[in-house]
N, C-alpha and C positions, 0 to 999 in steps of 0.2 A: 670586675673593674668597669667603670663607666667609659663611654666613648671619649670624653674629654681627657681623662687620666691616661687612657691608652694612647691617644694621639700625642699627648705631651711626652710620654715615655719614648714613643717612636721618634719624635722630633729631637729629643735629647740624644738618643743613640745615633741618629743620622748626623747630627752636628759633631758628635765625638769622632765619628768615622771621617767626616769631611776634613776636620782640622788635625787629624792624627798624622804625624809624620815620623815614622820609625827611622832609626839610623840606617843608612845605606852602606852595605859592605861592597865597595866597588871592586875589591880584589876577587871576591867570590863571583860577582857578576861577570867580570872579565874572563874568569876561568870557564864559567858556564857558556858564555857566548863563543869563546874560542873552541870549546869542545863541540858545540853545535855546528859551527862552521866546518870543522873537520868532518863531522858525521854527514853533513849535507853534501859535501864534495864527494864523499865515498858513495852515498846513496845516489847522487846524480849520475855518477859514472856507471853504477850498476843499472840504473833505470835506462840509460841510453843503450845498454847492451841487450836489454829485454825488449821484445816487441811490444810497444804500447799502442793499444787501439782505443782511442778516446771517443770513437763514434758511439752513437746511441743505439740501443738494442732495436732490432727490427720490430716494426709495428708500434713503437713508442713515440708519442708526440708530446712535446712540452705543453702545448696549448690544445685543448679539445676543439675539434671542428664544430661547425654549426650543426652538422648531422648528428654528432654525439650527444648534444644537449637535449634532443627530443626524446 
């Protein structure tokens, strides 16, 4: 397939995706969000009980120093 036909096909697919609007099931969305909120609360309470050490590992720098680049 030539580049023109391929580009036209990609444009057609992109346009279909852009303007596609499926029916939204708000009840299912509400149930999913409420179950996540409940799970997040449980997870947060467990997380606070566990020692969380967010420090970086020893010897690890996010940005290399000028000496490392040589």
